[in-house]
N, C-alpha and C positions, 0 to 999 in steps of 0.2 A: 529529538534528542540531538544535542550538539556536544562536540568535544573540542578541547583546546589543550595545546601543549604548554602555553604560557599564561593562560588566564585572560588574555587580551584579544587574541584572534580566534574566532570560533568557526568551526566547520559543521555543517549539517550532516549528521550521521544517519538519521532515519526520520521519516515523517509518516504519521498515521492519521486517518480521518474516518469517522463513521463506523468504527469497529464496535458492534454491539456486544454487551455482556448479557448472556442468557439468563442469569440469575444473580440475586444480591450476593455480594462478597465473593464473586467468582475471581479466581486467580488465573492469569494468562501469562505465558512466557513469550517474549519477543527477542529475536536475535538480530544483531546489526548485519545488514547486507555485506558491508565491507568494514570489518573491525580494524582498528588501528591502535596505536599507542597514544593515550591522552592522559595528562595529569589531572585535568578538570573535566567534569561533565555537567551539562545543564539540561534540565527538562523544561521545555517551553510549552505552555498550554495556551492556545488561542481560543478566545471565546469562553463560554461557560463550561466548567468541568468540576466534577466532584471525585476526589480520590480519598480513600481511607489509608492506603499504604503504597509506597513505591520501594522496591528492593532492586539494587543494582549489583550484579555479580560480575566479577572479572575472571 
């Protein structure tokens, strides 16, 4: 997850790797280690990934 105040300069907010989901359609919550104030957020997926839904809460 990356955040930006201006939509140009991005800051890495969190990075995850290899977190298994135990069953199909499982929902998991993740909190940012150091939350901040950002107008823009970007979810970056490296490699292969399959997502049905992403929900961002402020």
